[in-house]
C-alpha positions in Angstrom: 175.0 39.4 -9.0 173.7 37.0 -11.6 170.1 38.3 -11.3 171.4 41.8 -11.9 173.0 40.7 -15.2 169.9 38.9 -16.3 167.7 41.9 -15.6 170.2 44.2 -17.4 170.3 41.9 -20.4 166.4 41.7 -20.4 166.2 45.5 -20.3 168.8 45.9 -23.1 167.0 43.3 -25.3 163.7 45.0 -24.8 165.2 48.4 -25.7 166.8 47.0 -28.8 163.5 45.5 -29.9 161.5 48.7 -29.3 164.1 50.8 -31.1 163.9 48.4 -34.0 160.1 48.5 -34.3 160.0 52.3 -33.7 162.5 52.8 -36.5 160.8 50.3 -38.8 157.4 52.0 -38.4 158.8 55.5 -38.7 157.2 56.4 -35.4 159.4 59.3 -34.4 161.5 62.0 -36.1 164.2 61.4 -33.5 165.0 57.9 -34.6 168.8 58.6 -34.6 168.6 59.4 -30.9 166.5 56.5 -29.7 169.5 54.8 -28.2 169.7 57.6 -25.7 166.1 57.0 -24.6 165.2 55.1 -21.4 163.2 51.9 -21.6 160.2 53.8 -20.1 160.4 56.5 -22.8 160.6 53.8 -25.5 157.6 51.9 -24.0 155.6 55.1 -23.8 156.3 56.0 -27.4 155.4 52.5 -28.6 152.1 52.5 -26.7 151.3 56.0 -28.0 151.9 54.8 -31.5 149.8 51.6 -31.1 146.9 53.6 -29.6 147.1 56.2 -32.5 147.2 53.4 -35.0 144.2 51.7 -33.5 142.2 54.9 -33.5 143.0 55.3 -37.2 141.7 51.8 -38.0 138.3 52.1 -36.3 
């Protein structure tokens, strides 16, 4: 039971972090709905943004 709570807490912390950086960088027009996204969706959006940003640089 304790491992489940740790995993849940880790997932929620990662989601909070990704929501914060996505909003901070104005990555998506749906920033008001990011709380509804899954961790996988948030990770995908963040990776897409990083790839796009790196292509713009070089």
